[in-house]
N, C-alpha and C positions, 0 to 999 in steps of 0.2 A: 504493500500500500504506500502511495506517495505521500510525502509530508506537504501540507498546504502552507506556503510561506508568502507573506506579504512583501511585495516589491518595495524596497526602501527601508524595511524594518531592520532591526539589529541582526537577526539571524540571516537575512538576505545579504546584508553588507559584509558580515563576517565570513560568509561563504565566498564572496567575491575577492575580498582583501581583508586580512585579519586586522581587527582593531588593535591600535597601538603602533602599526607600521607607519602611520601618518598621524599628526597631532589632531587634525580636524576632519571629521567625517560628516557631521551634521551642522547645518545652519538653522538654528531655531529662531524663527522670525515672527514678530508681532506686527500687525498692521494697525492703523488708527482705529480706535474702538467704534464698532457699529454692529448692532445686533437687533434682530426682529423678535427674539424671545426674551423672557425674563426667568431663566431657569433657576429652580430652587437650589440646584447643585453647583451653580457657577462659582468658581474659585477666584474669578476676577471681579474687579469693580473699577469703573471709570475714574480716572484721576487726571488732573492737568499735569502736563509734562513740561518741565523747564526747558527752554530752548525750542519749543514748538514740536510739531509732529514730523515724522519721516516723510519726505517727498519721494515720488517714484524714482527720480534720477539718483537720489541718494541711496535708495534701497538697492538699485541695480549696481551701483558702485560697491556697496558693501558685499553683495553677493560675489562679484568678480574678485574682490579682495580676498574673500574666503576661499574661492575656487583655486587661487594661486597656492593655497595651503593644502590642496587636494581634497577639499570638501566634495561630497558626492550627492547629498540630499538637502533640499530646502524644505524644512518643515514649517508650514504656515499654521500656527496653533491658535491664532486669535488676534487681538484680544477678544473679539466677539465672533461674528459669523463672517469668515473670509470672503465668501462669494458675494457679499454685499459691497465690498470695496470697489469703488468706481473704476479702478485701473486693474482689476484682478485678471482680466484676459491679457492685457499687455504684459503683466508681470509673469503669468504662466507661460506665455510665448517666449519671453526672455529667458526664463529658467530652462525651458526645454531646448531652446536654440543653443544654449551654452552647455548642453549635454549633462545637465544636473536633473535629478528626479524631483518634480514638484510633488509635495506630500501634504495633503490638506485634511485637517480635522474640520468637519462640517456637521451642521444639524440636519442637512438634507433638504431643507425647505426650498432651495433654489435649483434643485437638480431636475429641471424639466428636460425634455429631449434635446433641445438645442444646447443647453449648458453641459449636460452629460456627454454629448457627442463631442463638443469642443474640448472638454477635459480629457477624454479618452484619446482624441487625436493628438493632444499634446503630452501624452504619456504621464498623466497625473494619477498618482495613487490617492484614493479616497478612503478616509476613515469616517464612517457615518455613525453618529451617536443615536442609539435606540435603547432607552432605559426601560421600556415596557412595550409589550404587544397588546396591552389592555388600553383601549382608546381613552377611557376616562382618566386612568392613571397617567398616561403619557401627557395628555393635555394639561393635567394638573401640574405635572413636573415642570413643563415648559411655560405654564401659565398663559396658554393661548388656545382658545376653542377652535377646533377644526384642524389643528396642527397634525394630528395623527393621520387623518385621512389623506392629507396632502403628502405626508412623508411616505406612506405605503405606496401611493401612486408613483411618486418619484423614484422610490427604491426599485420598484418593479421595472420601470423604464431603464434605470441605470444598470441594473443587474444584467439585463438583456444586452445592452451595449458593451458592458465590460466583460461579458463572457467571452467575447472574441479576442480579448487580450491575454487570456490564460494560456500558459505554455509550460512545457516540461523542461527541467534542467537537472539532469542526473536522476537522483532519487526524490527530487522535489518538484512540486507543482506550484508554479509562481502565479499569483493573482495580484491585481492592483486594487482590490476592493476588500474592505473590512468593516465589521460592525463592532462598535465599542459600547459597553454597558458599564455604568458605575453602580455598584451594589447599594442596596438599602434593604430594610427588612420587609418591604412590600414586593420587591421584584426578584428576590432571591430564588423563589420557586419557579421562575420563568426561564432559568438558564437553559434547561434542556429544550424548551420550546423555541427559544431564540436561536439556539445552536442548529436546530432542525430547519428553521427559517432561512438560515444562511446557505443551506445545502452544501454543495462543493464549490460554490462560486466565491464565497467570502470568508476570510479569517474572522473568527469570533474571539474577541478579547474581553475579559472582565477585569475591571480595576476596582481597587478599594477606594472609598471616598476620601476627599481631601477636606480637612476641616479649617478652611481659610476663606476669606472673602465673603460673598453672599451665602456660600454653603454653610458657614458656621452657624447661621440662623435657619435658613430655609431647609436644607437637606438634613440637618442634624436631627430634626424631629422624626425623620423616617429611618434613622440610623441608630437604633438602640442596640443592635447586635454588632459586636466588634469582631474583627478578624474572621470573616466568613471562610469556611473551607470550600473552595470552589471545585476541587477535584481535578481530574485529568481531561475533562471534556472540552476545555477551552484553551486558547493560546496563552502563553505567558505575556505580560505587558510588552507591547511592540518594541519598546526601547530597551528590552532586556534579553540577553542570551539565556538559554534554558538553564545553564549552570551559573549564570551571572547573579551577583548579589547587589548590583548597582545599576543605575540608569545610564545607558550608553549615549542617550541624547545629551546628557550633561557631561559625563566623563570624556566623551569623544566628540563633543560639539561645542559651539559657542551660541549663546542666547542673546538676541538683540531685541530690545524693547521698541515700542512704536515711536519713541523719541530719538532712537539711535544709540541709546545707552546700553551698556552690557549688563545683563542680568545673571543671577545664579542659574535660573531656569526661566523659560518663557512664561511660566505661570507664577513666578515669584516676583510680582510687580513691586513688592515692598523693597526690593534690593536694587532698584534702578539708580540710586545715588551712591552706591558703595564701591563701584568700579569705574573704569574709564568709559569711552564710547568708541564708536566704529572708526573714528579717525586715529585712534591709538594703535599700537602694535597688538595685533590679534593674538599672536602666540603668547605674548606677555600677559594680556588680559585673561586668557584662558588659564594660564598658570596661577594668576591671582585668585580666580574663582575657585579652582580646585584646591588651592592652599587654604582658602577660608573654610571650605567644606571639610577637608581632611583634618584641619586643626580642631574644628568643632566636633567631628566624630571621635577624635582622641579623648575628648573630655566627656562626651555625652552618648557615645556608642554609635554604631553604624546603622544606616537604614538604606534600603534599596532606593528609595525616593526621598530626597531632602524635604519635600513638601509634606510627606506623610510621616516624617519623624515626629514622635510624640512630644519632642521639645522644640518644635519648629519656631515658635515665637521666641525662644531663647536664642535660636540661631540668628534671628534678625538683630537682637540686642548684641549678640556676640560680634557680628561683622560690623555693626554700627560702631561699637567701641574700638575695634581693631583697625577700622578704616581712618580713624582720626589721627 
């Protein structure tokens, strides 16, 4: 039986070139905040950025700068819904033209036939968030009536288009489509159902919740059960190797905020003033990030994901103190 692997994920990249051979594999990129949902689990919240927001030409220069360091994937994580960004098609074309993998986390609301066709044509990997196949629960989680029906329609369209991009590489079956679920005590029993929903076309990944941003209030009330045992039916987090104990997005990548400042992680917006920016030496900034994380781990213990570290708020205070 072939292993289903997502193009651009940590297992995919490690098969192509071992992590550590080059310093930078991932560019974790945030776009100016824009979202059509108000998700209870959102770990981001909009804030004003000193120095203004990243313009398209600056984003492109940053990508090329990282490509010179042998980066392979541009992860567009947010800050909101990437497909709403006015220059998203220009950006995707640019990434693909420069032989990097566009890798987008999306709520799926804009994946109509035209958009899905465009993204597939430009070799874009899609990670679509689906936290429930129950219509009422899904609409409640994103706080938008009718969102579930739109999502299911769009996913059906996208799945058909992306099926043509699946190929075999050795013992692996490579797909460019994934479904991501963030656990809570209402959707835990749907894991098997959503796994079946993916069929053999999409990787299914389950993540533990992050208790920061809006999620610390909204998602928390649905998350009374800690450390769910998700079993072997789903993929490891996409940024983690099967034997890995840390996030390759962070360890082997550089995170750039929507203001152009370097972050610990694309979702760690609180860290935007503790490092340099895209105009600085990327290798040096990456070393600063990892030094701050590793120094913190020495005192408070390791975590696969810095955001999910039980002492994450202490990490913010830790790097704030050490950056002065």
